[in-house]
DOVO-807644 format. One line per 5 residues: number of its first residue (from 1); for each residue x, y, z of N, C-alpha, C, O. Coordinates in Angstrom, 3 decimals. Example, Ala and Ser with C-alpha at 12.3 -4.5 7.8 and 13.67 -1.06 7.14 Angstrom:
DOVO-807644
1 = 13.190/-5.690/7.800/12.300/-4.500/7.800/13.200/-3.300/7.800/14.236/-3.319/8.465 ~ 12.850/-2.250/7.080/13.670/-1.060/7.140/12.900/0.030/7.870/13.409/1.138/8.039 $
***
This chain:
DOVO-807644
1 = -9.078/4.993/-47.831/-8.118/5.102/-46.711/-6.707/5.258/-47.281/-6.291/4.500/-48.157 ~ -6.007/6.216/-46.788/-4.658/6.454/-47.281/-3.688/5.455/-46.666/-3.986/4.781/-45.680 ~ -2.506/5.390/-47.295/-1.480/4.475/-46.770/-1.060/4.872/-45.369/-0.777/4.018/-44.529 ~ -1.021/6.192/-45.118/-0.620/6.663/-43.780/-1.625/6.234/-42.742/-1.253/5.768/-41.665 ~ -2.942/6.393/-43.067/-3.980/6.002/-42.118/-3.952/4.502/-41.865/-4.131/4.044/-40.737 $
6 = -3.719/3.726/-42.963/-3.674/2.273/-42.826/-2.522/1.842/-41.928/-2.670/0.961/-41.082 ~ -1.368/2.481/-42.127/-0.200/2.151/-41.304/-0.451/2.497/-39.847/-0.047/1.763/-38.944 ~ -1.133/3.642/-39.622/-1.404/4.077/-38.247/-2.330/3.098/-37.540/-2.178/2.842/-36.346 ~ -3.318/2.535/-38.304/-4.260/1.607/-37.691/-3.600/0.276/-37.397/-3.935/-0.384/-36.413 ~ -2.652/-0.128/-38.254/-2.002/-1.426/-38.065/-0.890/-1.375/-37.027/-0.551/-2.393/-36.424 $
11 = -0.317/-0.177/-36.816/0.795/-0.059/-35.875/0.281/-0.145/-34.445/-0.706/0.513/-34.116 ~ 0.909/-0.924/-33.595/0.465/-1.020/-32.208/0.707/0.291/-31.477/1.710/0.971/-31.693 ~ -0.242/0.628/-30.602/-0.100/1.865/-29.828/1.029/1.710/-28.827/1.172/0.665/-28.192 ~ 1.816/2.740/-28.693/2.912/2.727/-27.724/2.365/3.194/-26.387/1.902/4.331/-26.291 ~ 2.398/2.364/-25.348/1.842/2.764/-24.064/2.626/3.935/-23.470/3.853/4.007/-23.538 $
16 = 1.846/4.847/-22.884/2.482/6.008/-22.258/3.214/5.576/-20.995/2.734/4.726/-20.245 ~ 4.360/6.159/-20.773/5.117/5.832/-19.562/4.377/6.351/-18.341/3.883/7.478/-18.364 ~ 4.285/5.567/-17.280/3.577/6.030/-16.080/4.306/7.226/-15.466/5.533/7.311/-15.511 ~ 3.530/8.147/-14.891/4.160/9.324/-14.284/5.150/8.920/-13.201/4.939/7.939/-12.489 ~ 6.216/9.673/-13.086/7.203/9.390/-12.060/6.788/9.943/-10.709/5.670/10.431/-10.538 $
21 = 7.694/9.863/-9.760/7.399/10.325/-8.403/8.255/11.529/-8.001/8.135/12.032/-6.884 ~ 9.117/11.990/-8.909/10.016/13.093/-8.541/9.246/14.333/-8.124/9.653/15.031/-7.195 ~ 8.132/14.617/-8.802/7.348/15.806/-8.471/6.825/15.741/-7.032/6.817/16.743/-6.317 ~ 6.390/14.549/-6.621/5.851/14.386/-5.270/6.954/14.534/-4.220/6.754/15.165/-3.182 ~ 8.113/13.949/-4.501/9.229/14.086/-3.561/9.725/15.532/-3.499/10.265/15.965/-2.481 $
26 = 9.538/16.277/-4.597/9.895/17.695/-4.578/9.041/18.442/-3.558/9.523/19.358/-2.893 ~ 7.774/18.051/-3.433/6.920/18.648/-2.412/7.410/18.346/-1.010/7.418/19.217/-0.141 ~ 7.822/17.090/-0.795/8.376/16.711/0.514/9.621/17.542/0.819/9.765/18.080/1.917 ~ 10.514/17.641/-0.160/11.746/18.409/0.037/11.443/19.875/0.322/12.064/20.484/1.194 ~ 10.484/20.442/-0.416/10.127/21.836/-0.184/9.593/22.072/1.216/9.909/23.079/1.850 $
31 = 8.777/21.135/1.699/8.237/21.276/3.044/9.304/21.182/4.115/9.325/21.980/5.052 ~ 10.193/20.203/3.977/11.248/20.014/4.995/12.237/21.166/4.976/12.535/21.752/6.016 ~ 12.747/21.493/3.788/13.738/22.574/3.691/13.129/23.899/4.107/13.775/24.702/4.780 ~ 11.881/24.129/3.706/11.236/25.385/4.057/11.031/25.535/5.554/11.379/26.565/6.131 ~ 10.474/24.526/6.178/10.196/24.618/7.613/11.479/24.720/8.426/11.622/25.615/9.259 $
36 = 12.409/23.808/8.185/13.662/23.806/8.943/14.484/25.052/8.634/15.019/25.694/9.538 ~ 14.578/25.389/7.345/15.404/26.523/6.944/14.888/27.845/7.464/15.661/28.651/7.981 ~ 13.587/28.082/7.335/13.039/29.351/7.800/13.083/29.457/9.322/13.338/30.532/9.864 ~ 12.839/28.353/10.004/12.936/28.381/11.469/14.365/28.695/11.906/14.578/29.459/12.848 ~ 15.338/28.107/11.223/16.740/28.304/11.602/17.231/29.702/11.289/18.015/30.269/12.050 $
41 = 16.776/30.272/10.165/17.288/31.578/9.755/16.445/32.738/10.265/16.820/33.899/10.098 ~ 15.319/32.436/10.882/14.456/33.508/11.378/14.875/34.074/12.721/14.364/35.109/13.147 ~ 15.797/33.406/13.388/16.215/33.825/14.736/17.320/34.878/14.631/18.481/34.595/14.927 ~ 16.961/36.078/14.215/17.961/37.131/14.021/18.325/37.867/15.299/19.440/38.370/15.433 ~ 17.397/37.933/16.232/17.658/38.698/17.459/16.810/38.141/18.593/15.862/37.389/18.368 $
46 = 17.163/38.516/19.795/16.446/38.059/20.981/15.206/38.935/21.173/15.314/40.110/21.524 ~ 14.035/38.353/20.939/12.805/39.145/21.000/12.502/39.636/22.412/11.730/40.580/22.579 ~ 13.098/39.011/23.434/12.810/39.421/24.806/13.484/40.735/25.182/13.186/41.316/26.226 ~ 14.396/41.203/24.327/15.097/42.455/24.631/14.272/43.681/24.282/14.609/44.788/24.701 ~ 13.210/43.510/23.533/12.388/44.638/23.123/13.013/45.480/22.030/12.593/46.616/21.807 $
51 = 14.016/44.938/21.342/14.713/45.703/20.309/13.794/46.069/19.151/14.043/47.049/18.449 ~ 12.741/45.296/18.946/11.848/45.554/17.826/11.167/46.911/17.932/10.681/47.438/16.932 ~ 11.127/47.483/19.135/10.485/48.777/19.330/11.417/49.943/19.044/10.991/51.097/19.073 ~ 12.679/49.657/18.770/13.675/50.708/18.542/14.528/50.297/17.345/15.309/49.349/17.432 ~ 14.379/51.011/16.228/15.096/50.622/15.013/16.606/50.609/15.185/17.290/49.749/14.631 $
56 = 17.124/51.559/15.951/18.566/51.602/16.165/19.034/50.353/16.919/20.040/49.742/16.560 ~ 18.293/49.984/17.964/18.638/48.787/18.732/18.454/47.532/17.893/19.239/46.590/17.993 ~ 17.408/47.522/17.059/17.144/46.363/16.217/18.248/46.193/15.173/18.720/45.081/14.938 ~ 18.655/47.293/14.551/19.725/47.232/13.554/21.024/46.741/14.176/21.756/45.959/13.568 ~ 21.306/47.201/15.386/22.515/46.761/16.075/22.445/45.271/16.410/23.456/44.569/16.375 $
61 = 21.244/44.798/16.733/21.078/43.393/17.117/21.285/42.448/15.941/21.727/41.315/16.126 ~ 20.967/42.908/14.730/21.087/42.032/13.559/22.333/42.330/12.731/22.555/41.702/11.695 ~ 23.136/43.272/13.175/24.287/43.709/12.373/25.250/42.577/12.051/25.875/42.587/10.991 ~ 25.384/41.599/12.945/26.317/40.499/12.737/25.648/39.231/12.192/26.228/38.146/12.232 ~ 24.437/39.382/11.689/23.688/38.203/11.248/23.557/38.117/9.722/22.662/37.446/9.208 $
66 = 24.447/38.793/9.012/24.354/38.833/7.554/24.447/37.432/6.938/23.753/37.140/5.964 ~ 25.290/36.571/7.493/25.432/35.217/6.943/24.126/34.449/7.052/23.745/33.725/6.133 ~ 23.443/34.609/8.177/22.161/33.937/8.365/21.135/34.449/7.351/20.325/33.682/6.829 ~ 21.182/35.745/7.083/20.284/36.332/6.091/20.566/35.746/4.708/19.642/35.449/3.950 ~ 21.821/35.587/4.396/22.219/35.002/3.112/21.706/33.564/2.996/21.241/33.143/1.936 $
71 = 21.797/32.824/4.089/21.314/31.441/4.084/19.814/31.411/3.794/19.338/30.534/3.073 ~ 19.072/32.362/4.352/17.633/32.369/4.082/17.350/32.609/2.603/16.415/32.034/2.046 ~ 18.149/33.452/1.972/17.979/33.662/0.531/18.122/32.333/-0.216/17.313/32.013/-1.087 ~ 19.160/31.564/0.132/19.387/30.272/-0.527/18.251/29.298/-0.226/17.822/28.551/-1.106 ~ 17.767/29.304/1.007/16.652/28.444/1.391/15.418/28.784/0.556/14.730/27.894/0.054 $
76 = 15.150/30.071/0.415/13.977/30.502/-0.347/14.078/30.061/-1.808/13.090/29.619/-2.393 ~ 15.257/30.179/-2.388/15.445/29.772/-3.783/15.193/28.275/-3.938/14.525/27.853/-4.882 ~ 15.723/27.472/-3.018/15.544/26.019/-3.100/14.085/25.627/-2.917/13.571/24.774/-3.640 ~ 13.421/26.246/-1.957/12.016/25.923/-1.695/11.141/26.309/-2.878/10.260/25.545/-3.274 ~ 11.378/27.491/-3.447/10.580/27.935/-4.588/10.720/26.970/-5.766/9.739/26.676/-6.448 $
81 = 11.926/26.483/-6.002/12.145/25.529/-7.086/11.382/24.227/-6.823/10.765/23.668/-7.730 ~ 11.428/23.759/-5.595/10.701/22.530/-5.240/9.196/22.710/-5.417/8.517/21.814/-5.920 ~ 8.678/23.854/-5.010/7.240/24.106/-5.116/6.803/24.219/-6.573/5.705/23.792/-6.929 ~ 7.650/24.786/-7.403/7.330/24.884/-8.831/7.135/23.490/-9.427/6.174/23.245/-10.155 ~ 8.050/22.587/-9.112/7.954/21.218/-9.619/6.733/20.509/-9.032/5.991/19.841/-9.752 $
86 = 6.531/20.655/-7.739/5.416/19.978/-7.083/4.078/20.478/-7.609/3.179/19.685/-7.889 ~ 3.946/21.797/-7.743/2.684/22.344/-8.222/2.341/21.871/-9.622/1.190/21.546/-9.911 ~ 3.337/21.832/-10.483/3.118/21.370/-11.853/2.737/19.895/-11.874/1.817/19.495/-12.587 ~ 3.451/19.087/-11.088/3.135/17.658/-11.030/1.779/17.392/-10.398/1.065/16.478/-10.812 ~ 1.421/18.188/-9.394/0.128/18.005/-8.734/-1.018/18.274/-9.707/-2.019/17.558/-9.711 $
91 = -0.866/19.290/-10.514/-1.900/19.580/-11.508/-2.069/18.395/-12.468/-3.191/17.969/-12.741 ~ -0.954/17.869/-12.974/-1.035/16.730/-13.885/-1.678/15.532/-13.203/-2.476/14.819/-13.812 ~ -1.334/15.313/-11.955/-1.872/14.187/-11.204/-3.385/14.300/-11.064/-4.100/13.313/-11.241 ~ -3.876/15.492/-10.747/-5.315/15.664/-10.535/-6.095/15.710/-11.848/-7.244/15.273/-11.901 ~ -5.482/16.232/-12.898/-6.156/16.251/-14.206/-6.532/14.839/-14.621/-7.593/14.623/-15.206 $
96 = -5.666/13.873/-14.321/-5.926/12.480/-14.702/-6.992/11.836/-13.825/-7.435/10.723/-14.111 ~ -7.413/12.522/-12.757/-8.334/11.911/-11.802/-9.594/12.735/-11.561/-10.374/12.423/-10.661 ~ -9.799/13.771/-12.349/-10.988/14.600/-12.225/-11.645/14.750/-13.591/-10.990/14.567/-14.618 ~ -12.930/15.080/-13.611/-13.618/15.233/-14.903/-12.991/16.361/-15.721/-12.438/17.311/-15.166 ~ -13.085/16.244/-17.044/-12.567/17.298/-17.902/-13.262/18.620/-17.602/-14.481/18.666/-17.438 $
101 = -12.494/19.673/-17.533/-13.052/20.988/-17.239/-13.104/21.328/-15.766/-13.485/22.444/-15.412 ~ -12.733/20.403/-14.896/-12.746/20.682/-13.457/-11.715/21.756/-13.117/-10.615/21.778/-13.668 ~ -12.092/22.639/-12.206/-11.179/23.692/-11.773/-10.208/23.225/-10.687/-9.233/23.915/-10.390 ~ -10.465/22.081/-10.106/-9.672/21.641/-8.954/-8.182/21.488/-9.259/-7.371/21.915/-8.438 ~ -7.772/20.904/-10.391/-6.329/20.806/-10.662/-5.654/22.173/-10.744/-4.548/22.356/-10.234 $
106 = -6.325/23.135/-11.390/-5.733/24.471/-11.523/-5.670/25.181/-10.175/-4.696/25.875/-9.885 ~ -6.701/25.012/-9.351/-6.694/25.639/-8.024/-5.589/25.048/-7.162/-4.878/25.774/-6.469 ~ -5.448/23.719/-7.208/-4.400/23.060/-6.422/-3.023/23.551/-6.832/-2.195/23.873/-5.980 ~ -2.775/23.610/-8.135/-1.475/24.091/-8.608/-1.294/25.568/-8.313/-0.201/26.001/-7.950 ~ -2.372/26.352/-8.469/-2.277/27.789/-8.237/-1.883/28.120/-6.809/-1.085/29.030/-6.583 $
111 = -2.430/27.394/-5.840/-2.068/27.644/-4.446/-0.599/27.397/-4.173/0.050/28.150/-3.447 ~ -0.079/26.322/-4.771/1.343/26.002/-4.602/2.214/27.076/-5.255/3.215/27.505/-4.682 ~ 1.825/27.504/-6.455/2.641/28.484/-7.172/2.569/29.868/-6.523/3.555/30.605/-6.544 ~ 1.423/30.230/-5.951/1.345/31.491/-5.207/2.272/31.461/-3.996/2.913/32.459/-3.666 ~ 2.334/30.316/-3.345/3.253/30.179/-2.208/4.697/30.304/-2.666/5.513/30.944/-2.002 $
116 = 5.012/29.688/-3.807/6.361/29.803/-4.353/6.705/31.263/-4.634/7.834/31.694/-4.403 ~ 5.729/32.024/-5.133/5.967/33.443/-5.419/6.270/34.217/-4.142/7.164/35.063/-4.125 ~ 5.524/33.931/-3.064/5.786/34.607/-1.793/7.188/34.279/-1.280/7.882/35.142/-0.743 ~ 7.591/33.024/-1.452/8.919/32.608/-0.999/10.010/33.306/-1.807/11.040/33.696/-1.256 ~ 9.787/33.466/-3.120/10.755/34.168/-3.956/10.903/35.620/-3.504/12.017/36.135/-3.409 $
121 = 9.779/36.275/-3.228/9.835/37.661/-2.749/10.556/37.727/-1.410/11.333/38.649/-1.162 ~ 10.296/36.744/-0.544/10.999/36.700/0.737/12.496/36.577/0.554/13.269/37.196/1.286 ~ 12.910/35.778/-0.423/14.333/35.663/-0.716/14.914/36.965/-1.229/16.064/37.293/-0.938 ~ 14.116/37.719/-1.998/14.583/39.014/-2.482/14.802/39.996/-1.354/15.749/40.782/-1.377 ~ 13.925/39.950/-0.369/14.097/40.820/0.798/15.365/40.440/1.556/16.076/41.309/2.061 $
126 = 15.645/39.141/1.632/16.870/38.704/2.300/18.100/39.227/1.566/19.078/39.630/2.196 ~ 18.052/39.220/0.249/19.169/39.744/-0.539/19.405/41.223/-0.236/20.532/41.652/0.011 ~ 18.319/41.988/-0.261/18.427/43.428/-0.003/18.958/43.688/1.403/19.774/44.584/1.617 ~ 18.486/42.900/2.345/18.919/43.077/3.726/20.391/42.700/3.892/21.111/43.342/4.656 ~ 20.837/41.672/3.185/22.240/41.264/3.266/23.154/42.410/2.864/24.129/42.705/3.555 $
131 = 22.836/43.063/1.733/23.687/44.148/1.271/23.568/45.378/2.156/24.513/46.159/2.273 ~ 22.411/45.552/2.779/22.272/46.665/3.721/23.197/46.478/4.915/23.711/47.447/5.472 ~ 23.405/45.214/5.307/24.244/44.924/6.474/25.725/44.834/6.136/26.572/45.013/7.011 ~ 26.047/44.557/4.870/27.455/44.328/4.531/28.024/45.328/3.536/29.211/45.267/3.215 ~ 27.205/46.242/3.046/27.666/47.193/2.029/28.726/48.141/2.554/28.938/48.238/3.762 $
136 = 29.392/48.840/1.646/30.468/49.755/2.038/29.973/50.976/2.797/30.723/51.572/3.570 ~ 28.704/51.357/2.582/28.151/52.526/3.249/27.490/52.120/4.566/26.931/51.027/4.657 ~ 27.542/52.963/5.572/26.836/52.660/6.830/25.348/52.475/6.552/24.735/53.279/5.851 ~ 24.776/51.415/7.103/23.366/51.157/6.815/22.467/52.036/7.659/22.819/52.430/8.771 ~ 21.296/52.338/7.108/20.307/53.156/7.799/19.481/52.272/8.731/18.910/51.271/8.300 $
141 = 19.421/52.641/9.991/18.734/51.810/10.982/17.247/51.668/10.665/16.675/50.595/10.858 ~ 16.622/52.728/10.186/15.193/52.648/9.870/14.935/51.710/8.702/13.944/50.980/8.698 ~ 15.825/51.723/7.706/15.680/50.820/6.559/15.823/49.373/6.990/15.023/48.519/6.609 ~ 16.849/49.100/7.789/17.055/47.736/8.265/15.894/47.280/9.137/15.463/46.130/9.057 ~ 15.390/48.185/9.968/14.257/47.836/10.819/13.046/47.415/10.004/12.359/46.454/10.350 $
146 = 12.784/48.142/8.914/11.666/47.782/8.041/11.929/46.458/7.344/11.017/45.649/7.175 ~ 13.172/46.236/6.941/13.497/44.991/6.249/13.354/43.787/7.171/12.934/42.717/6.732 ~ 13.694/43.950/8.423/13.555/42.843/9.374/12.093/42.430/9.495/11.774/41.244/9.574 ~ 11.216/43.421/9.507/9.787/43.121/9.602/9.324/42.262/8.432/8.616/41.274/8.627 ~ 9.719/42.634/7.225/9.317/41.857/6.049/10.069/40.528/5.986/9.521/39.518/5.543 $
151 = 11.313/40.534/6.427/12.137/39.311/6.435/11.451/38.226/7.255/11.493/37.048/6.899 ~ 10.824/38.625/8.347/10.181/37.671/9.248/8.721/37.407/8.901/7.997/36.800/9.691 ~ 8.284/37.855/7.732/6.882/37.672/7.367/6.692/37.086/5.977/6.042/36.050/5.836 ~ 7.244/37.723/4.943/6.872/37.397/3.567/7.149/35.942/3.189/6.272/35.266/2.650 ~ 8.348/35.459/3.465/8.688/34.084/3.067/7.896/33.035/3.842/7.911/31.854/3.497 $
156 = 7.210/33.474/4.882/6.434/32.544/5.715/4.958/32.488/5.305/4.174/31.759/5.913 ~ 4.581/33.248/4.284/3.171/33.323/3.894/2.783/32.138/3.016/2.706/32.243/1.792 ~ 2.548/31.039/3.660/2.219/29.797/2.956/0.715/29.536/2.944/0.281/28.415/2.680 ~ -0.073/30.560/3.227/-1.521/30.408/3.272/-2.153/29.865/2.005/-3.095/29.078/2.102 ~ -1.681/30.245/0.800/-2.297/29.714/-0.419/-2.291/28.190/-0.510/-3.072/27.607/-1.263 $
161 = -1.404/27.542/0.259/-1.426/26.076/0.253/-2.737/25.538/0.811/-3.084/24.381/0.578 ~ -3.469/26.378/1.550/-4.774/25.957/2.040/-5.727/25.677/0.892/-6.508/24.727/0.946 ~ -5.664/26.513/-0.162/-6.494/26.274/-1.344/-6.081/24.979/-2.031/-6.929/24.227/-2.512 ~ -4.777/24.722/-2.075/-4.286/23.488/-2.687/-4.760/22.264/-1.911/-5.227/21.286/-2.497 ~ -4.636/22.328/-0.599/-5.058/21.201/0.231/-6.559/20.961/0.106/-7.006/19.817/0.030 $
166 = -7.330/22.040/0.085/-8.785/21.900/-0.054/-9.141/21.299/-1.411/-10.033/20.456/-1.502 ~ -8.445/21.731/-2.465/-8.718/21.200/-3.802/-8.411/19.706/-3.871/-9.161/18.941/-4.477 ~ -7.314/19.298/-3.255/-6.963/17.869/-3.235/-8.024/17.078/-2.473/-8.432/16.002/-2.907 ~ -8.471/17.618/-1.328/-9.497/16.927/-0.539/-10.794/16.793/-1.331/-11.423/15.735/-1.314 ~ -11.196/17.847/-2.018/-12.431/17.797/-2.799/-12.306/16.845/-3.985/-13.240/16.109/-4.303 $
171 = -11.148/16.868/-4.632/-10.941/15.972/-5.763/-11.017/14.517/-5.320/-11.616/13.686/-6.001 ~ -10.411/14.213/-4.184/-10.437/12.846/-3.686/-11.814/12.419/-3.226/-12.221/11.276/-3.435 ~ -12.528/13.332/-2.603/-13.870/12.995/-2.104/-14.853/12.785/-3.255/-15.732/11.928/-3.176 ~ -14.704/13.561/-4.310/-15.653/13.494/-5.416/-15.402/12.300/-6.335/-16.348/11.682/-6.823 ~ -14.136/11.975/-6.570/-13.821/10.972/-7.588/-13.052/9.764/-7.065/-12.772/8.835/-7.823 $
176 = -12.719/9.766/-5.822/-11.944/8.666/-5.243/-10.616/8.455/-5.968/-10.082/7.347/-6.017 ~ -10.105/9.534/-6.522/-8.824/9.448/-7.203/-7.660/9.708/-6.274/-6.499/9.627/-6.673 ~ -7.984/10.023/-5.021/-6.970/10.305/-4.001/-7.310/9.443/-2.796/-8.482/9.273/-2.460 ~ -6.287/8.900/-2.146/-6.520/8.037/-0.994/-7.309/8.716/0.108/-7.211/9.929/0.296 ~ -8.088/7.933/0.832/-8.925/8.489/1.899/-8.086/9.214/2.951/-8.469/10.274/3.445 $
181 = -6.939/8.628/3.282/-6.079/9.276/4.275/-5.605/10.644/3.815/-5.552/11.584/4.608 ~ -5.260/10.763/2.530/-4.822/12.051/1.987/-5.974/13.044/2.000/-5.773/14.228/2.269 ~ -7.178/12.568/1.712/-8.358/13.443/1.720/-8.575/14.036/3.115/-8.738/15.247/3.264 ~ -8.577/13.179/4.122/-8.810/13.642/5.492/-7.685/14.566/5.949/-7.937/15.624/6.525 ~ -6.453/14.162/5.692/-5.297/14.965/6.089/-5.310/16.324/5.397/-5.047/17.347/6.029 $
186 = -5.614/16.338/4.107/-5.642/17.590/3.356/-6.748/18.507/3.857/-6.553/19.718/3.961 ~ -7.907/17.937/4.167/-9.011/18.745/4.693/-8.631/19.385/6.024/-8.937/20.554/6.261 ~ -7.968/18.626/6.893/-7.550/19.154/8.194/-6.523/20.271/8.023/-6.630/21.316/8.664 ~ -5.540/20.056/7.168/-4.529/21.090/6.945/-5.133/22.339/6.297/-4.706/23.459/6.578 ~ -6.138/22.137/5.422/-6.816/23.282/4.805/-7.505/24.125/5.869/-7.471/25.355/5.813 $
191 = -8.125/23.470/6.831/-8.788/24.205/7.907/-7.776/24.965/8.774/-8.014/26.113/9.150 ~ -6.659/24.325/9.084/-5.630/25.000/9.885/-5.037/26.185/9.123/-4.790/27.240/9.708 ~ -4.812/26.016/7.845/-4.270/27.106/7.036/-5.276/28.248/6.928/-4.891/29.417/6.947 ~ -6.558/27.918/6.815/-7.587/28.963/6.786/-7.606/29.739/8.101/-7.813/30.953/8.110 ~ -7.390/29.039/9.199/-7.371/29.704/10.510/-6.223/30.702/10.607/-6.378/31.775/11.191 $
196 = -5.072/30.354/10.038/-3.932/31.285/10.095/-4.190/32.536/9.266/-3.587/33.579/9.514 ~ -5.085/32.439/8.282/-5.402/33.598/7.455/-6.516/34.436/8.062/-6.602/35.637/7.806 ~ -7.364/33.815/8.861/-8.453/34.540/9.515/-7.963/35.322/10.726/-8.569/36.319/11.120 ~ -6.873/34.867/11.306/-6.291/35.529/12.483/-5.030/36.276/12.057/-4.459/35.968/11.011 ~ -4.587/37.250/12.846/-3.373/38.012/12.461/-2.081/37.245/12.729/-1.166/37.756/13.374 $
201 = -2.020/36.018/12.228/-0.821/35.178/12.398/-0.529/34.474/11.072/-0.253/33.274/11.053 ~ -0.589/35.216/9.968/-0.432/34.587/8.658/0.894/33.860/8.501/0.974/32.857/7.791 ~ 1.937/34.361/9.161/3.242/33.713/9.035/3.267/32.329/9.674/4.155/31.526/9.386 ~ 2.295/32.049/10.542/2.232/30.720/11.154/1.813/29.661/10.147/1.886/28.468/10.445 ~ 1.376/30.071/8.961/0.936/29.121/7.935/2.060/28.205/7.486/1.807/27.146/6.913 $
206 = 3.302/28.604/7.741/4.419/27.764/7.295/4.384/26.387/7.957/4.833/25.407/7.364 ~ 3.858/26.302/9.175/3.847/25.004/9.867/2.838/24.035/9.247/3.248/22.971/8.784 ~ 1.522/24.355/9.213/0.614/23.400/8.563/0.884/23.262/7.070/0.641/22.205/6.488 ~ 1.390/24.337/6.444/1.712/24.251/5.018/2.812/23.255/4.749/2.713/22.439/3.833 ~ 3.881/23.322/5.559/4.988/22.385/5.390/4.550/20.957/5.708/4.945/20.015/5.021 $
211 = 3.741/20.801/6.739/3.253/19.461/7.096/2.424/18.869/5.952/2.516/17.676/5.662 ~ 1.610/19.721/5.303/0.811/19.212/4.189/1.702/18.804/3.019/1.486/17.757/2.409 ~ 2.690/19.618/2.710/3.598/19.269/1.614/4.288/17.934/1.872/4.383/17.091/0.980 ~ 4.764/17.751/3.093/5.472/16.512/3.429/4.521/15.316/3.404/4.815/14.290/2.790 ~ 3.376/15.460/4.079/2.440/14.345/4.163/1.814/13.980/2.828/1.799/12.812/2.439 $
216 = 1.296/14.981/2.127/0.651/14.711/0.839/1.673/14.278/-0.202/1.419/13.363/-0.985 ~ 2.824/14.933/-0.211/3.859/14.570/-1.179/4.311/13.140/-1.007/4.450/12.406/-1.986 ~ 4.543/12.734/0.232/4.976/11.355/0.489/3.884/10.362/0.101/4.169/9.310/-0.470 ~ 2.631/10.700/0.414/1.525/9.801/0.072/1.386/9.652/-1.438/1.179/8.545/-1.937 ~ 1.499/10.754/-2.163/1.411/10.677/-3.623/2.559/9.848/-4.204/2.361/9.061/-5.130 $
221 = 3.749/10.033/-3.654/4.911/9.295/-4.155/4.758/7.798/-3.919/5.018/6.992/-4.813 ~ 4.336/7.431/-2.717/4.155/6.009/-2.400/3.034/5.412/-3.238/3.145/4.289/-3.729 ~ 1.937/6.182/-3.401/0.816/5.687/-4.200/1.203/5.470/-5.653/0.813/4.478/-6.267 ~ 1.986/6.420/-6.208/2.417/6.293/-7.600/3.336/5.092/-7.771/3.266/4.397/-8.785 ~ 4.185/4.844/-6.801/5.103/3.706/-6.897/4.336/2.388/-6.868/4.669/1.451/-7.594 $
226 = 3.314/2.324/-6.032/2.514/1.085/-5.949/1.774/0.845/-7.255/1.670/-0.294/-7.709 ~ 1.256/1.916/-7.867/0.472/1.769/-9.085/1.314/1.317/-10.265/0.784/0.802/-11.249 ~ 2.615/1.506/-10.170/3.512/1.117/-11.267/3.931/-0.350/-11.187/4.516/-0.886/-12.129 ~ 3.634/-0.989/-10.074/4.048/-2.380/-9.917/3.109/-3.321/-10.675/3.304/-4.536/-10.655 $
***
C-alpha cells in the first residue's frame, strides 16, 4: 500500500453538501413569470374586431403595441433562464432517486429544456416584430400579420412539459423518491398537457405547464428544505 493510499484510507470522508433549493424555486419563478407575462403581453389587439382576417387592419391594430412586444421578449428571456436552471436541477434530483441507467431523469429534463427552446424562439419573434413596428422603413402589413400569428403561438408551446410531468410521476410511483402528492399532481398535469397537444390548442399548454412548474417546484423546494433539517 502506498503512502497516498494509506493517507486516503485514514482521512475522514468529507460529506457532500446537500442539494440546495434554488433550482426548484427557479421552476416556480418560470411558471409565474411565464403565465402572467405571456397573458399580459399577448393582448395586442381586440379579437372581436375581426382584424385577424385582414393583414392591413391587423398591422394597424398592433402598430402602437411595440412596447408590449418588447416586454414579451424580456419575459421570454427570463422564463428560458429559469427553465434552464430548473431542468438541470430536476435531472440531478431524479438521478439520485432512480436506478442507474433510468431514462426518466433525462426525459424530465429534456421536456423542460425543449420548452425553454420554444420560449427562446418566441422571444426572437418578438424582437423581429418590435423592429418591424419601430424601424425607419414603413413596415409591411403582410409581414407583421404573419409575425403576430407566431407571436401568439410559439412562446406558448409548453407541451413538452407534459413529458417532464409524466417522468416525475413515473419516477415517484416506481421508487417512492417523490412525494405522493407530487406524483398525483404531475400525472394530472401530464394528462392535461397531452390533451392540449392532441387538440388544435397547443398554445393552451402554457396554463397546465405553468401550474405544474409552480406546484412541483414548490413541492421539491419544501421537500429539500425538510430533508436538510
